[in-house]
TIPAKOL-681357 format. One record per residue (C-alpha): residue number from 1; residue in three letters; x, z negated, y negated. Coordinates in Angstrom, 3 decimals, decimal comma, always signed. Example, Ala and Ser with C-alpha at 12.3 -4.5 7.8 and 13.67 -1.06 7.14 Angstrom:
residues 2
<1; Ala; <+12,300; -7,800; +4,500>>
<2; Ser; <+13,670; -7,140; +1,060>>
//
This chain:
residues 341
<1; Met; <+5,918; -4,574; -27,067>>
<2; Ser; <+8,089; -5,875; -29,903>>
<3; Ala; <+7,397; -9,636; -29,655>>
<4; Ile; <+7,217; -12,349; -27,023>>
<5; Glu; <+3,768; -12,487; -25,414>>
<6; Gln; <+2,047; -15,098; -23,294>>
<7; Lys; <-0,554; -14,006; -20,706>>
<8; Gln; <-2,711; -16,154; -18,480>>
<9; Val; <-3,228; -15,354; -14,806>>
<10; Thr; <-6,895; -14,580; -14,092>>
<11; Ala; <-8,828; -15,798; -11,055>>
<12; Asp; <-8,732; -12,418; -9,327>>
<13; Glu; <-4,954; -12,247; -9,741>>
<14; Ala; <-4,389; -15,579; -7,995>>
<15; Gly; <-2,038; -15,247; -5,042>>
<16; Met; <-0,354; -12,056; -6,258>>
<17; Arg; <+3,435; -11,838; -6,224>>
<18; Leu; <+4,869; -11,961; -9,735>>
<19; Asp; <+6,547; -8,540; -9,404>>
<20; Arg; <+3,208; -6,993; -8,368>>
<21; Trp; <+1,508; -8,630; -11,338>>
<22; Phe; <+4,049; -6,956; -13,608>>
<23; Lys; <+3,513; -3,616; -11,811>>
<24; Val; <-0,204; -3,838; -12,643>>
<25; His; <+0,205; -4,842; -16,265>>
<26; Tyr; <+3,432; -2,924; -17,084>>
<27; Pro; <+3,822; +0,016; -14,642>>
<28; Gly; <+6,566; +1,500; -16,854>>
<29; Leu; <+8,832; -1,505; -16,289>>
<30; Gly; <+11,428; -0,769; -13,586>>
<31; Phe; <+12,024; -3,198; -10,751>>
<32; Gly; <+15,685; -3,623; -11,644>>
<33; Arg; <+14,870; -4,420; -15,266>>
<34; Leu; <+12,325; -7,012; -14,158>>
<35; Gln; <+14,874; -8,613; -11,866>>
<36; Lys; <+17,348; -8,921; -14,729>>
<37; Leu; <+14,713; -10,487; -16,972>>
<38; Leu; <+13,905; -12,988; -14,253>>
<39; Arg; <+17,559; -13,799; -13,524>>
<40; Thr; <+18,289; -14,449; -17,212>>
<41; Gly; <+15,180; -16,591; -17,661>>
<42; Gln; <+13,538; -14,278; -20,165>>
<43; Val; <+10,442; -14,085; -17,989>>
<44; Arg; <+9,018; -17,519; -17,197>>
<45; Leu; <+5,992; -18,910; -15,378>>
<46; Asp; <+4,520; -22,012; -17,065>>
<47; Gly; <+7,802; -22,400; -18,910>>
<48; Lys; <+9,906; -22,415; -15,705>>
<49; Arg; <+12,171; -19,832; -14,137>>
<50; Ala; <+10,564; -17,799; -11,376>>
<51; Glu; <+11,459; -15,143; -8,786>>
<52; Ser; <+9,914; -11,754; -8,142>>
<53; Ser; <+8,364; -13,071; -4,915>>
<54; Thr; <+6,761; -16,113; -6,554>>
<55; Arg; <+2,996; -16,306; -5,872>>
<56; Ile; <+1,057; -16,836; -9,090>>
<57; Ala; <-2,008; -19,048; -9,507>>
<58; Lys; <-5,097; -18,945; -11,705>>
<59; Gly; <-4,465; -20,321; -15,204>>
<60; Gln; <-0,655; -20,066; -15,090>>
<61; Thr; <+0,998; -18,601; -18,167>>
<62; Val; <+3,497; -15,735; -17,911>>
<63; Arg; <+6,046; -15,498; -20,716>>
<64; Ile; <+6,795; -11,805; -21,393>>
<65; Pro; <+9,763; -10,904; -23,627>>
<66; Pro; <+9,908; -7,634; -25,646>>
<67; Leu; <+9,997; -4,962; -22,927>>
<68; Gly; <+10,216; -1,684; -24,814>>
<69; Val; <+7,791; +0,033; -22,419>>
<70; Glu; <+4,371; +1,481; -23,022>>
<71; Leu; <+1,347; -0,387; -21,803>>
<72; Pro; <-0,678; +1,386; -19,096>>
<73; Ala; <-2,948; +4,102; -20,360>>
<74; Asp; <-6,000; +2,257; -19,029>>
<75; Asp; <-5,218; -0,936; -20,974>>
<76; Lys; <-8,490; -1,716; -22,751>>
<77; Lys; <-6,809; -2,297; -26,100>>
<78; Asn; <-5,165; +1,156; -26,151>>
<79; Ala; <-7,312; +3,346; -23,926>>
<80; Arg; <-9,190; +6,242; -25,438>>
<81; Pro; <-12,875; +6,326; -24,414>>
<82; Lys; <-13,396; +8,609; -21,465>>
<83; Ser; <-15,791; +11,497; -21,811>>
<84; Thr; <-19,123; +11,269; -20,015>>
<85; Lys; <-18,081; +14,217; -17,829>>
<86; Leu; <-14,814; +12,578; -16,809>>
<87; Ile; <-16,641; +9,346; -15,907>>
<88; Glu; <-19,138; +11,323; -13,834>>
<89; Asp; <-16,313; +13,200; -12,160>>
<90; Asp; <-14,511; +9,979; -11,306>>
<91; Arg; <-17,678; +8,388; -9,919>>
<92; Lys; <-18,409; +11,449; -7,787>>
<93; Ala; <-14,835; +11,574; -6,465>>
<94; Ile; <-14,959; +7,897; -5,443>>
<95; Glu; <-18,399; +8,285; -3,871>>
<96; Asp; <-16,934; +11,153; -1,821>>
<97; Met; <-14,186; +8,772; -0,610>>
<98; Met; <-16,622; +6,042; +0,415>>
<99; Leu; <-16,482; +4,926; +4,016>>
<100; Phe; <-18,384; +1,611; +3,561>>
<101; Glu; <-20,086; -0,195; +0,692>>
<102; Asp; <-22,153; -3,305; +0,142>>
<103; Ser; <-22,651; -5,693; -2,786>>
<104; His; <-19,186; -7,198; -2,255>>
<105; Val; <-16,835; -4,431; -1,154>>
<106; Met; <-16,036; -0,725; -1,221>>
<107; Val; <-13,867; +0,758; +1,548>>
<108; Leu; <-12,436; +4,083; +0,403>>
<109; Asn; <-10,617; +6,934; +2,145>>
<110; Lys; <-7,862; +7,713; -0,352>>
<111; Pro; <-6,598; +11,291; -0,190>>
<112; Ala; <-2,869; +12,022; +0,033>>
<113; Gly; <-1,426; +12,722; -3,412>>
<114; Leu; <-3,696; +10,382; -5,358>>
<115; Ala; <-1,788; +7,428; -6,877>>
<116; Val; <-3,388; +4,027; -6,497>>
<117; Gln; <-2,159; +2,766; -9,886>>
<118; Gly; <-0,795; +4,232; -13,105>>
<119; Gly; <+2,859; +4,894; -13,775>>
<120; Ser; <+5,206; +7,150; -15,692>>
<121; Gly; <+3,631; +10,571; -16,188>>
<122; Leu; <+0,431; +9,754; -14,228>>
<123; Lys; <-2,805; +10,592; -15,953>>
<124; Arg; <-5,236; +10,075; -13,060>>
<125; His; <-5,117; +7,329; -10,503>>
<126; Leu; <-7,564; +5,328; -8,410>>
<127; Asp; <-7,406; +2,175; -10,517>>
<128; Gly; <-8,342; +4,126; -13,626>>
<129; Met; <-11,090; +6,040; -11,802>>
<130; Leu; <-12,738; +2,714; -10,892>>
<131; Glu; <-13,670; +2,300; -14,560>>
<132; Ala; <-16,544; +4,651; -13,792>>
<133; Phe; <-18,128; +1,683; -11,952>>
<134; Ala; <-17,560; -0,861; -14,739>>
<135; Asp; <-20,522; -3,083; -15,679>>
<136; Lys; <-21,823; -3,791; -19,207>>
<137; Lys; <-19,146; -6,407; -19,726>>
<138; Gly; <-16,433; -3,884; -18,893>>
<139; Asp; <-15,583; -5,527; -15,535>>
<140; Lys; <-14,706; -2,950; -12,882>>
<141; Pro; <-14,081; -3,134; -9,114>>
<142; Arg; <-10,644; -4,515; -8,237>>
<143; Leu; <-7,975; -3,192; -5,953>>
<144; Val; <-6,781; -5,843; -3,467>>
<145; His; <-3,957; -3,923; -1,812>>
<146; Arg; <-2,012; -0,691; -2,246>>
<147; Leu; <-1,024; +2,540; -0,491>>
<148; Asp; <+1,852; +4,854; -1,332>>
<149; Arg; <+0,795; +7,909; -3,276>>
<150; Glu; <+1,334; +10,358; -0,400>>
<151; Thr; <-0,195; +8,046; +2,262>>
<152; Ser; <-3,836; +8,766; +2,970>>
<153; Gly; <-6,497; +6,463; +4,338>>
<154; Ile; <-8,153; +3,130; +3,850>>
<155; Ile; <-8,116; +1,275; +0,540>>
<156; Leu; <-10,169; -1,911; +0,116>>
<157; Val; <-11,805; -2,527; -3,273>>
<158; Ala; <-13,554; -5,762; -4,301>>
<159; Lys; <-16,682; -5,441; -6,400>>
<160; Thr; <-16,682; -9,049; -7,624>>
<161; Arg; <-14,065; -11,640; -8,642>>
<162; Lys; <-15,091; -13,868; -5,739>>
<163; Ala; <-14,699; -11,037; -3,244>>
<164; Ala; <-11,242; -10,221; -4,699>>
<165; Gln; <-10,180; -13,851; -4,283>>
<166; Glu; <-11,325; -14,019; -0,642>>
<167; Leu; <-9,860; -10,668; +0,346>>
<168; Thr; <-6,543; -11,461; -1,323>>
<169; Lys; <-6,504; -14,781; +0,535>>
<170; Ala; <-7,077; -12,969; +3,835>>
<171; Phe; <-4,157; -10,639; +3,153>>
<172; Arg; <-1,902; -13,524; +2,128>>
<173; His; <-2,748; -15,558; +5,232>>
<174; Arg; <-2,386; -12,473; +7,472>>
<175; Asn; <-5,961; -12,660; +8,692>>
<176; Thr; <-6,095; -8,868; +8,353>>
<177; Gln; <-5,328; -6,216; +10,953>>
<178; Lys; <-4,149; -2,853; +9,662>>
<179; Val; <-3,435; +0,086; +11,926>>
<180; Tyr; <-1,703; +3,290; +10,845>>
<181; Trp; <-1,301; +6,634; +12,553>>
<182; Ala; <+1,920; +8,583; +12,072>>
<183; Met; <+3,600; +11,692; +13,410>>
<184; Leu; <+7,261; +10,915; +14,112>>
<185; Ala; <+10,231; +13,062; +14,792>>
<186; Gly; <+11,224; +12,592; +18,397>>
<187; Val; <+9,848; +9,919; +20,708>>
<188; Pro; <+10,728; +6,240; +20,177>>
<189; Lys; <+12,338; +4,357; +23,045>>
<190; Pro; <+10,841; +2,175; +24,372>>
<191; Lys; <+7,412; +3,699; +23,802>>
<192; Gln; <+6,034; +0,343; +22,678>>
<193; Gly; <+8,015; -2,017; +20,536>>
<194; Arg; <+8,454; -4,538; +17,754>>
<195; Ile; <+10,684; -3,759; +14,789>>
<196; Ser; <+12,057; -6,779; +12,926>>
<197; Thr; <+14,445; -6,303; +9,997>>
<198; Phe; <+15,181; -7,458; +6,481>>
<199; Leu; <+14,401; -5,007; +3,671>>
<200; Ala; <+15,656; -4,861; +0,113>>
<201; Arg; <+15,154; -2,289; -2,617>>
<202; Asp; <+17,906; +0,196; -3,393>>
<203; Glu; <+17,425; +0,845; -7,113>>
<204; Glu; <+19,621; +3,917; -7,269>>
<205; Glu; <+17,808; +5,633; -4,419>>
<206; Glu; <+14,416; +4,115; -5,359>>
<207; Arg; <+13,751; +3,230; -1,709>>
<208; Met; <+13,920; +0,311; +0,678>>
<209; Gln; <+16,914; -0,212; +2,892>>
<210; Val; <+17,544; -2,386; +5,953>>
<211; Val; <+19,947; -5,207; +4,988>>
<212; Arg; <+21,369; -8,385; +6,471>>
<213; Gln; <+19,476; -11,627; +6,228>>
<214; Gly; <+20,508; -13,584; +3,129>>
<215; Lys; <+21,117; -10,568; +0,866>>
<216; Asp; <+19,607; -10,943; -2,586>>
<217; Asp; <+15,906; -10,045; -2,630>>
<218; Ala; <+15,898; -9,360; +1,140>>
<219; Gln; <+12,479; -9,841; +2,732>>
<220; His; <+11,677; -10,153; +6,420>>
<221; Ala; <+9,588; -7,226; +7,701>>
<222; Val; <+7,935; -6,914; +11,105>>
<223; Ser; <+6,093; -3,866; +12,502>>
<224; Leu; <+4,606; -3,022; +15,894>>
<225; Tyr; <+4,401; +0,525; +17,241>>
<226; Ser; <+3,022; +2,329; +20,273>>
<227; Val; <+3,397; +5,999; +21,304>>
<228; Phe; <-0,017; +7,407; +22,159>>
<229; Glu; <+0,893; +11,044; +22,818>>
<230; Gln; <+3,895; +13,306; +22,475>>
<231; Ser; <+4,846; +16,988; +22,295>>
<232; Ala; <+7,845; +17,258; +24,654>>
<233; Gln; <+10,644; +15,266; +22,974>>
<234; Lys; <+10,132; +16,882; +19,572>>
<235; Leu; <+7,166; +14,978; +18,092>>
<236; Ser; <+5,093; +11,895; +18,838>>
<237; Trp; <+1,737; +10,546; +17,667>>
<238; Val; <+2,429; +6,850; +17,093>>
<239; Thr; <+0,199; +3,968; +16,072>>
<240; Met; <+1,873; +1,408; +13,835>>
<241; Lys; <+0,759; -2,037; +12,813>>
<242; Pro; <+2,513; -3,840; +9,907>>
<243; Ile; <+2,588; -7,599; +10,549>>
<244; Thr; <+4,114; -8,176; +7,139>>
<245; Gly; <+3,269; -6,147; +4,048>>
<246; Arg; <+6,510; -4,960; +2,442>>
<247; Thr; <+6,949; -1,897; +0,246>>
<248; His; <+7,466; +1,278; +2,336>>
<249; Gln; <+7,755; -0,935; +5,437>>
<250; Leu; <+6,486; +1,516; +8,048>>
<251; Arg; <+8,410; +4,418; +6,540>>
<252; Ala; <+11,671; +2,458; +6,448>>
<253; His; <+11,146; +1,049; +9,968>>
<254; Ala; <+10,399; +4,466; +11,501>>
<255; Ala; <+13,627; +5,825; +9,999>>
<256; His; <+15,529; +2,732; +11,128>>
<257; Ile; <+14,734; +3,334; +14,800>>
<258; Gly; <+15,758; +6,973; +14,511>>
<259; Asn; <+12,258; +8,467; +14,437>>
<260; Pro; <+11,342; +9,069; +10,765>>
<261; Ile; <+7,836; +10,108; +9,742>>
<262; Ile; <+7,296; +13,852; +9,387>>
<263; Gly; <+7,207; +14,974; +5,742>>
<264; Asp; <+8,758; +11,762; +4,347>>
<265; Asp; <+10,904; +12,902; +1,409>>
<266; Lys; <+12,512; +9,472; +0,940>>
<267; Tyr; <+13,284; +8,303; +4,476>>
<268; Phe; <+13,608; +11,384; +6,710>>
<269; Asn; <+17,249; +11,127; +7,732>>
<270; Ile; <+17,849; +13,583; +10,644>>
<271; Glu; <+20,289; +16,323; +9,624>>
<272; Asn; <+19,507; +19,960; +10,535>>
<273; Trp; <+16,080; +19,014; +11,926>>
<274; Glu; <+13,647; +21,869; +11,637>>
<275; Leu; <+9,945; +21,361; +11,072>>
<276; Pro; <+7,915; +23,261; +13,739>>
<277; Gly; <+6,086; +26,263; +12,392>>
<278; Gly; <+2,486; +25,691; +11,220>>
<279; Ile; <+3,106; +22,046; +10,259>>
<280; Gln; <+3,001; +21,200; +6,564>>
<281; Asn; <+5,962; +19,335; +5,100>>
<282; Arg; <+3,773; +16,483; +3,841>>
<283; Leu; <+3,867; +12,799; +4,716>>
<284; His; <+2,122; +12,336; +8,104>>
<285; Leu; <+1,009; +8,739; +7,605>>
<286; Leu; <-2,612; +7,565; +7,689>>
<287; Ala; <-3,962; +4,075; +7,004>>
<288; Arg; <-6,330; +4,528; +9,927>>
<289; Arg; <-8,144; +1,242; +10,397>>
<290; Ile; <-8,679; -2,170; +8,796>>
<291; Arg; <-10,272; -5,345; +10,180>>
<292; Ile; <-10,723; -8,172; +7,752>>
<293; Pro; <-13,106; -11,136; +7,425>>
<294; His; <-15,995; -10,249; +5,111>>
<295; Pro; <-15,535; -11,984; +1,747>>
<296; Ser; <-19,061; -13,452; +2,013>>
<297; Gly; <-17,858; -15,568; +4,906>>
<298; His; <-20,173; -13,757; +7,349>>
<299; Gly; <-18,892; -11,189; +9,812>>
<300; Val; <-15,969; -8,792; +9,779>>
<301; Ile; <-15,303; -5,488; +7,969>>
<302; Asp; <-14,038; -3,008; +10,530>>
<303; Val; <-13,630; +0,545; +9,254>>
<304; Ser; <-11,651; +3,613; +10,350>>
<305; Ala; <-10,620; +6,687; +8,359>>
<306; Pro; <-10,449; +10,274; +9,635>>
<307; Leu; <-7,269; +12,368; +9,687>>
<308; Pro; <-6,543; +14,082; +6,347>>
<309; Pro; <-6,540; +17,894; +6,426>>
<310; His; <-2,768; +18,371; +6,733>>
<311; Met; <-2,546; +15,909; +9,640>>
<312; Gln; <-5,641; +17,349; +11,331>>
<313; Gln; <-3,944; +20,737; +11,178>>
<314; Thr; <-0,892; +19,285; +12,997>>
<315; Trp; <-3,071; +17,558; +15,586>>
<316; Asn; <-4,885; +20,871; +16,271>>
<317; Leu; <-1,607; +22,772; +16,533>>
<318; Leu; <-0,230; +20,291; +19,104>>
<319; Gly; <-3,516; +20,012; +21,015>>
<320; Phe; <-3,956; +16,314; +20,216>>
<321; Asp; <-7,532; +14,958; +20,163>>
<322; Ala; <-8,195; +12,004; +17,866>>
<323; Thr; <-11,480; +11,251; +19,725>>
<324; Glu; <-9,495; +10,301; +22,851>>
<325; Tyr; <-8,050; +7,281; +21,075>>
<326; Asp; <-9,734; +3,962; +21,934>>
<327; Pro; <-8,818; +1,301; +19,347>>
<328; Asp; <-9,775; -1,565; +21,654>>
<329; Val; <-7,238; -0,311; +24,223>>
<330; Asp; <-4,652; +1,689; +22,290>>
<331; Asp; <-3,991; -0,321; +19,111>>
<332; Pro; <-0,616; -2,091; +19,288>>
<333; Asn; <-1,095; -5,634; +20,664>>
<334; Glu; <+1,270; -8,293; +19,348>>
<335; Glu; <+0,608; -10,722; +22,199>>
<336; Glu; <+1,416; -8,119; +24,847>>
<337; Leu; <+4,587; -6,999; +23,039>>
<338; Asn; <+5,724; -10,632; +22,643>>
<339; Lys; <+5,363; -11,093; +26,416>>
<340; Lys; <+7,803; -8,252; +26,992>>
<341; Arg; <+10,483; -9,724; +24,711>>
//
């Protein structure tokens, strides 16, 4: 971009944070650079200054100064037409991920290693692959939340604008229950707990850090956890439930309590800790289950994802059996944990 641009917020983007909106439209723009543009008033929302956490609304206008970054490769104005084979390959890959589908929603089981959205050096990502399902007008299914690249498991995709609006609203109002499975180093004490901190991004390390309340850009983050099974004091199978939805929240919280997630290259912070033989040094974090009101207004979507191959290998090695887990009994319960406080 070499000139000031004005973009209108679309209906399916309503409710997004401004920084996430920029991440979608300009994945090459760093978080620190965006913060500076916001602080200096170069980025404006309906002519007014805004913050990265500002929620945007349909019809609002975002003022975008010259950024000096490339637009995403899947931008319709710049994208090269995909070959028929690549479209077919993308469609087949997504169909293989499908856990649930109806006329409103797809629930996918994202494999570890697949990025959700484009970024520097990424040629293939889930958002781009969804173009294989675009209609004659060029409208494609819409992502309504994200997972880290190395996290596997459930991703919710809206097939219509209306569904995207309703699902986004459910996430924003915290009418959604998300449960993750993780393999942690050591065994958390107590075995059930609530982690409440403030998180802010460390630009140099490109990770989130626990900070004091009141620090610039600090956001309150709350997670529940419960140990389901353990291997002596070395490893533990833990269920985690994010009450808030901050970047890298569960990974940062696990490290904060001294039990980082196995295979986490950003947050594993135990010196001289040796990975047991036979366990792959890959992130052991699975978006296991989601419960969310159906966007039609009728019923609830309740879907679970299986362990990815590298985590299943670890479960087998330790003699853990995923079928023994009962979500109605073993999922972390906020009411019960609040009673213990």
